[in-house]
C-alpha positions in Angstrom: -8.4 4.2 2.6 -8.8 7.8 1.4 -6.3 11.1 0.8 -5.8 12.6 5.0 -7.1 9.6 6.6 -4.9 6.5 7.8 -5.4 3.1 5.9 -7.6 1.1 8.3 -8.5 -2.6 8.9 -11.0 -4.3 11.6 -12.7 -7.0 12.0 -17.1 -6.7 11.7 -18.5 -9.1 13.4 -21.9 -9.8 11.2 -24.7 -12.5 11.1 -26.6 -13.7 8.2 -29.7 -12.0 7.8 -28.5 -9.4 10.3 -28.2 -5.5 9.6 -25.1 -4.2 12.0 -24.4 -1.0 12.3 -20.5 0.1 13.5 -19.1 3.6 13.9 -16.1 4.1 12.9 -13.8 6.7 14.6 -11.4 8.0 11.2 -7.4 8.9 12.2 -5.3 11.3 10.6 -2.7 9.1 8.2 0.9 10.8 7.0 1.1 10.5 3.5 4.5 9.2 1.7 5.1 8.2 -2.3 6.2 5.1 -3.3 7.8 4.8 -6.5 8.0 1.2 -8.4 11.0 1.2 -10.9 10.9 -1.8 -13.3 12.2 -2.3 -16.7 10.2 -1.0 -19.3 7.6 -2.7 -20.7 8.2 -5.6 -18.2 5.0 -4.9 -16.0 1.6 -4.3 -17.6 0.1 -3.7 -14.2 2.0 -3.3 -10.8 0.4 -3.8 -6.8 1.3 -2.6 -3.8 0.7 -3.6 -0.1 1.6 -2.4 3.1 1.4 -4.6 6.6 3.1 -4.4 10.0 5.4 -7.0 9.6 3.2 -10.4 9.6 0.1 -9.1 9.3 -3.1 -9.1 7.7 -2.9 -6.5 4.3 -3.4 -2.7 5.9 -3.8 -0.6 2.5 -3.0 -2.3 -1.0 -3.8 -0.8 -4.3 -2.3 -1.5 -8.7 -2.3 0.2 -11.5 -1.1 -0.3 -14.7 2.7 0.8 -16.3 0.7 1.9 -20.1 4.9 1.0 -20.6 6.0 3.7 -18.6 9.4 2.0 -16.5 8.1 3.3 -13.3 4.1 4.0 -11.6 3.5 5.9 -8.5 1.1 5.7 -5.6 0.8 8.6 -2.7 -0.8 5.7 1.1 -1.8 7.9 4.4 -0.4 5.6 7.0 -1.0 6.1 11.2 2.5 6.5 12.0 4.2 3.4 12.4 7.1 1.1 11.5 5.8 -2.0 8.1 6.2 -3.4 5.0 5.9 -2.8 2.2 5.3 -5.4 -1.0 5.1 -4.3 -4.4 4.6 -6.5 -7.5 4.4 -7.0 -11.4 1.6 -9.4 -13.2 4.0 -10.4 -15.0 6.4 -12.4 -11.4 8.3 -9.7 -10.7 8.0 -8.3 -6.8 10.6 -6.5 -4.5 10.0 -5.1 -0.7 11.3 -2.2 2.1 10.4 -1.7 5.5 9.2 2.4 5.7 7.9 3.8 8.7 5.7 6.6 9.3 6.0 9.1 10.5 5.7 12.8 10.3 7.9 14.8 8.5 9.0 11.5 7.0 7.4 12.1 3.6 11.1 11.3 1.5 9.7 9.8 -1.7 9.4 5.1 -1.2 11.6 3.6 -3.3 11.0 0.1 -4.8 13.2 -2.2 -7.0 10.7 -4.7 -9.3 13.5 -7.7 -9.5 12.9 -11.4 -10.2 12.8 -13.2 -7.0 
């Protein structure tokens, strides 16, 4: 994952003791901003993960809340529909379905709450 590059996941099989070279084709990513909201001071650390439904995470990042009431992330993904899962270190959680399409750059707001 990185600015302007679509996050991707792929298996790499590396036998014990072997050296493996794997070419990776980078694809441009579509940027979406995420604003994760919670009661001020409730979460010290917030994590956001993106995945296609029922798949392993494709993109994941976390950051300190620094006593505030929200944190923001920017993710670059290939076009498609993703589940956004957010959680705080205090057990608060939130989720949303997000579609990454060219021109669909409005911020996604996810509120954290007890589940």
